[in-house]
C-alpha positions as CSV (number, residue, x, y, z in Angstrom):
1,M,30.2,-33.3,0.4
2,V,28.4,-34.7,3.4
3,A,25.1,-33.4,4.2
4,Q,21.9,-33.5,6.2
5,V,18.3,-33.4,4.9
6,E,16.2,-30.8,6.6
7,S,12.8,-29.3,6.2
8,Q,12.0,-25.8,5.9
9,V,10.6,-24.4,9.1
10,M,8.2,-21.5,9.8
11,A,8.2,-19.9,13.1
12,I,4.7,-18.2,13.9
13,S,5.2,-15.2,15.9
14,Y,3.9,-11.3,16.3
15,Q,5.6,-8.0,16.5
16,K,3.0,-7.0,19.2
17,P,1.7,-8.8,22.2
18,V,-1.0,-11.2,21.7
19,L,-3.4,-13.2,23.6
20,V,-3.8,-17.0,22.6
21,R,-7.5,-17.7,22.0
22,N,-7.6,-21.1,20.3
23,I,-5.1,-23.7,19.5
24,F,-6.3,-26.1,16.6
25,V,-3.3,-28.5,16.4
26,S,-0.8,-30.6,18.6
27,P,2.8,-31.2,18.0
28,G,3.5,-33.9,15.3
29,Q,0.1,-33.4,13.7
30,V,0.1,-33.5,10.0
31,V,-2.1,-30.6,8.6
32,D,-3.4,-29.8,4.8
33,S,-3.4,-26.4,3.1
34,G,-6.1,-24.2,4.7
35,D,-6.2,-26.1,8.0
36,L,-6.7,-23.7,11.2
37,L,-3.6,-23.6,13.3
38,I,-3.8,-21.1,15.9
39,E,-6.0,-17.9,16.7
40,V,-4.9,-15.0,18.8
41,E,-6.3,-11.5,19.6
42,R,-4.5,-8.2,19.6
43,P,-5.8,-6.0,22.2
44,D,-4.2,-3.0,20.7
45,L,-5.3,-3.9,17.1
46,A,-8.9,-3.0,17.2
47,L,-8.2,0.3,19.2
48,D,-5.6,1.4,16.4
49,L,-8.1,0.6,13.6
50,D,-10.9,2.3,15.2
51,I,-8.6,5.5,15.7
52,K,-7.5,5.4,12.1
53,L,-11.0,4.9,10.7
54,K,-12.0,8.0,12.9
55,E,-9.1,10.0,11.4
56,K,-10.1,8.9,8.0
57,N,-13.7,10.0,8.5
58,L,-12.5,13.4,9.9
59,F,-10.4,14.2,6.9
60,E,-13.1,13.1,4.4
61,R,-15.5,15.5,6.2
62,R,-13.0,18.2,6.1
63,I,-12.7,17.7,2.3
64,N,-16.7,17.9,2.1
65,V,-16.8,20.8,4.2
66,S,-14.1,22.7,2.1
67,I,-16.3,21.9,-1.0
68,V,-19.3,22.8,0.4
69,Q,-17.8,26.3,1.7
70,H,-16.4,26.7,-1.8
71,D,-19.7,26.2,-3.8
72,N,-21.6,28.3,-1.1
73,T,-19.0,31.3,-1.6
74,I,-19.3,30.8,-5.3
75,K,-23.2,31.1,-5.0
76,I,-22.7,34.3,-3.0
77,I,-20.2,36.1,-5.3
78,K,-22.5,35.0,-8.4
79,T,-25.7,36.4,-6.5
80,D,-23.6,39.6,-5.9
81,Y,-22.5,39.7,-9.5
82,N,-26.0,39.3,-10.9
83,R,-27.2,42.0,-8.6
84,K,-24.6,44.5,-9.9
85,V,-25.0,43.5,-13.6
86,N,-28.9,43.7,-13.2
87,L,-28.5,47.4,-11.8
88,L,-26.0,48.3,-14.4
89,V,-28.1,46.8,-17.2
90,A,-31.2,48.8,-15.9
91,D,-29.5,51.9,-16.0
92,K,-28.0,51.2,-19.4
93,E,-31.5,50.3,-20.7
94,E,-32.9,53.4,-19.3
95,L,-30.2,55.6,-20.9
96,E,-30.7,53.8,-24.3
97,Y,-34.5,54.5,-24.0
98,E,-33.9,58.2,-23.3
99,L,-31.6,58.4,-26.5
100,H,-34.4,56.6,-28.4
101,L,-37.1,59.3,-27.2
102,S,-34.6,61.9,-28.1
103,H,-34.0,60.5,-31.5
104,E,-37.7,60.4,-32.1
105,R,-38.4,63.9,-30.9
106,E,-35.6,65.0,-33.5
107,R,-37.2,63.1,-36.3
108,K,-40.7,64.5,-35.7
109,M,-39.2,68.1,-35.6
110,G,-37.3,67.8,-38.9
111,D,-35.3,66.1,-41.3
112,V,-33.2,62.9,-39.9
113,S,-30.4,64.0,-42.0
114,S,-30.0,67.0,-40.0
115,F,-30.0,65.2,-36.6
116,S,-27.3,66.3,-34.2
117,F,-26.4,65.0,-30.8
118,T,-27.4,67.3,-27.8
119,S,-25.2,67.4,-24.8
120,N,-27.6,65.3,-22.9
121,D,-27.3,62.7,-25.6
122,T,-23.3,62.9,-25.5
123,L,-23.8,62.6,-21.7
124,A,-26.0,59.5,-22.0
125,L,-23.7,57.9,-24.5
126,N,-20.6,58.5,-22.4
127,R,-22.6,56.7,-19.5
128,I,-23.4,53.9,-21.6
129,S,-19.8,53.4,-22.6
130,L,-18.9,53.7,-18.9
131,I,-21.4,51.1,-17.9
132,N,-20.1,48.5,-20.7
133,K,-16.7,49.0,-19.2
134,Q,-17.9,48.4,-15.7
135,L,-19.8,45.1,-16.9
136,E,-16.6,44.0,-18.4
137,S,-14.8,44.7,-15.3
138,I,-17.0,43.0,-12.9
139,A,-17.1,39.8,-15.1
140,Y,-13.3,39.8,-15.0
141,E,-13.3,40.2,-11.4
142,L,-15.8,37.3,-11.0
143,E,-13.7,34.9,-13.1
144,L,-10.6,36.0,-11.1
145,E,-12.2,35.5,-7.8
146,K,-13.5,32.1,-9.0
147,H,-10.0,31.0,-10.0
148,Q,-8.6,32.1,-6.7
149,L,-11.3,30.4,-4.9
150,L,-10.8,27.0,-6.8
151,K,-6.9,27.2,-6.2
152,A,-7.5,27.6,-2.4
153,L,-9.8,24.7,-2.5
154,Q,-7.1,22.5,-4.4
155,H,-4.5,23.6,-2.0
156,D,-6.6,22.8,1.1
157,T,-8.1,19.5,-0.4
158,S,-4.7,18.3,-1.6
159,V,-3.3,18.4,2.0
160,F,-6.3,16.6,3.3
161,H,-6.0,13.9,0.4
162,S,-2.4,13.6,1.3
163,E,-3.2,12.9,4.8
164,L,-5.9,10.4,3.4
165,I,-3.3,8.4,1.5
166,I,-1.1,7.8,4.5
167,I,-4.2,6.9,6.6
168,N,-5.7,4.4,4.1
169,K,-2.2,2.9,3.8
170,E,-2.0,2.4,7.7
171,I,-5.7,1.2,7.5
172,K,-4.7,-1.5,5.0
173,E,-1.6,-2.5,7.1
174,L,-3.8,-3.0,10.2
175,E,-6.5,-4.9,8.3
176,M,-3.7,-7.3,7.0
177,E,-2.4,-7.6,10.7
178,S,-6.1,-8.5,11.7
179,S,-6.3,-11.2,8.9
180,K,-3.2,-12.8,10.3
181,L,-4.9,-13.2,13.9
182,I,-5.9,-16.5,12.6
183,W,-3.3,-18.6,11.1
184,K,-3.8,-21.3,8.6
185,A,-1.6,-23.8,7.0
186,E,-0.2,-22.6,3.7
187,K,0.4,-26.2,2.4
188,S,0.7,-29.8,3.7
189,S,2.9,-29.6,6.8
190,T,3.8,-31.0,10.0
191,I,3.4,-29.2,13.3
192,G,6.6,-29.0,15.1
193,N,6.6,-27.5,18.8
194,L,4.0,-25.5,20.5
195,F,5.3,-23.1,22.9
196,V,2.1,-21.5,24.4
197,Q,-1.1,-22.2,26.0
198,L,-4.6,-21.1,25.9
199,N,-5.4,-17.6,27.3
200,E,-1.5,-17.0,27.6
201,L,-0.4,-13.4,27.0
202,V,2.5,-13.7,24.7
203,P,5.2,-11.0,24.5
204,P,6.3,-9.6,21.2
205,Y,8.6,-11.6,18.8
206,T,8.0,-14.9,20.8
207,T,7.4,-18.0,18.8
208,L,4.2,-19.5,19.4
209,L,4.3,-22.4,16.8
210,S,6.7,-24.1,14.6
211,V,5.6,-25.7,11.4
212,Y,7.7,-27.9,9.1
213,D,7.3,-28.9,5.5
214,L,5.8,-32.2,5.3
215,N,8.6,-33.3,2.8
216,P,11.9,-32.1,3.3
217,T,13.1,-29.7,0.6
218,L,16.5,-28.6,1.9
219,I,19.9,-30.3,1.9
220,K,22.4,-28.7,4.2
221,A,26.0,-29.7,3.1
222,F,29.3,-28.9,4.5
223,I,32.6,-28.6,2.6
224,H,36.2,-27.7,3.5
225,E,36.7,-24.1,2.5
226,R,39.5,-25.0,-0.2
227,G,36.5,-26.9,-2.2
228,V,34.2,-24.0,-2.2
229,K,35.9,-22.2,-5.2
230,D,34.7,-24.8,-7.6
231,L,31.1,-24.6,-6.5
232,H,28.6,-21.9,-7.9
233,I,25.1,-21.0,-7.1
234,G,22.8,-22.7,-9.6
235,S,25.3,-25.7,-10.0
236,K,23.3,-29.1,-10.2
237,V,24.2,-31.9,-7.8
238,K,23.1,-35.4,-7.1
239,V,21.8,-36.1,-3.6
240,E,22.5,-39.7,-2.6
241,S,21.2,-41.6,0.5
242,V,23.9,-43.1,2.8
243,H,21.5,-46.1,4.1
244,K,19.4,-46.8,1.0
245,I,19.9,-47.0,-2.7
246,Y,18.1,-43.7,-3.5
247,S,19.2,-40.3,-5.2
248,I,17.6,-37.3,-6.6
249,E,18.9,-34.2,-8.5
250,G,19.1,-30.7,-6.7
251,Q,20.5,-27.4,-7.0
252,I,22.7,-25.2,-5.0
253,V,21.0,-22.0,-4.0
254,E,23.4,-20.6,-1.5
255,I,26.9,-20.8,-0.4
256,G,27.6,-19.9,3.2
257,S,29.9,-17.0,4.0
258,R,31.4,-18.3,7.3
259,I,33.2,-21.2,8.6
260,T,31.0,-23.3,10.9
261,S,31.4,-26.8,12.7
262,Y,29.8,-30.0,11.3
263,P,26.7,-31.2,13.0
264,E,27.6,-34.1,15.2
265,K,25.6,-36.5,13.1
266,I,27.5,-36.1,10.1
267,N,31.0,-35.2,11.6
268,P,33.5,-37.3,9.7
269,L,35.9,-37.2,12.5
270,Y,35.3,-39.3,15.7
271,Q,35.2,-37.3,18.8
272,Q,36.7,-34.1,17.1
273,K,35.2,-31.2,15.8
274,S,35.2,-30.5,12.0
275,Y,34.7,-27.2,10.2
276,G,33.7,-26.2,6.8
277,Q,31.4,-23.9,4.9
278,E,27.5,-24.5,4.5
279,I,26.1,-25.2,1.1
280,F,22.4,-25.0,0.8
281,I,20.8,-27.3,-1.8
282,N,17.0,-27.3,-2.9
283,I,15.4,-30.6,-3.9
284,P,11.9,-31.4,-5.3
285,D,9.0,-31.7,-2.8
286,K,8.3,-35.1,-3.9
287,N,11.3,-37.1,-2.4
288,N,11.8,-40.2,-0.4
289,F,14.3,-38.5,2.1
290,L,13.5,-38.3,5.8
291,N,14.0,-35.4,7.7
292,G,17.4,-35.4,9.4
293,E,18.8,-38.2,7.0
294,K,22.6,-38.3,6.4
295,V,23.2,-38.0,2.7
296,Y,26.2,-37.3,0.1
297,V,26.2,-34.6,-2.5
298,Y,28.1,-34.7,-5.7
299,V,28.4,-32.1,-8.4
300,I,27.1,-33.2,-11.6
301,D,27.6,-30.2,-13.8
302,D,30.7,-31.5,-15.2
303,E,29.1,-34.7,-16.3
304,N,26.7,-32.9,-18.8
């Protein structure tokens, strides 16, 4: 297969309009990992982030208000519960004291074994029994009301928490976008073309800068479609220079799905167009090829 050495290219662009604030490189410059490339400003980004932070603060305050309102309501119903309990207990204690006095009078007047309840005693006992039931009832009502209030709080706060999850995700995305307003080289690279100037307002999806790998790592080979059936992704190949005694091992990573014309530089037919399928091959970073160099590719799997 005839092929051409190519560098992986990265085109720097944005999905929103940006204003170019600083350009730290020039075409053809070699940069190392971490070197500054370009700095831009997103007029809309700071505003969007501020809006989302305010929305987050609003929902957090709503959650806190709901919790405070719930706690205050619980305090009110507990206060009312305690008031009712205290009144009932006071009545009960008074009735029990009256029964005690009645028993004491009976004891002083005669034999305890002949003690019998008076109608007033019976009425007092009935009232005490009723008070006990009332105490049980208001205790149950208190727990029921507390449970209903808790469910209402959980419902309200769950809605707010769901909104907060969405807002926090949006804030994180905006902060990620903010971190990309200053581009740094990810590895040793060569600056390609610079398409913008300082203080230029650049439309969305417009390339600002192209960056190439310092060493070419991609081989683009071409083969007649009849030969593709014998090739497989993952197959090992030998890449050999046309102009010098040098070769290196690579691996097929992609087989093109369309027929395309050969680049003029590696066209095997003089002044005629040749067509074939593209075969993409990865080679190690450390190699002696030049970007754009013509090479030959041989499948070596069968030799192993």
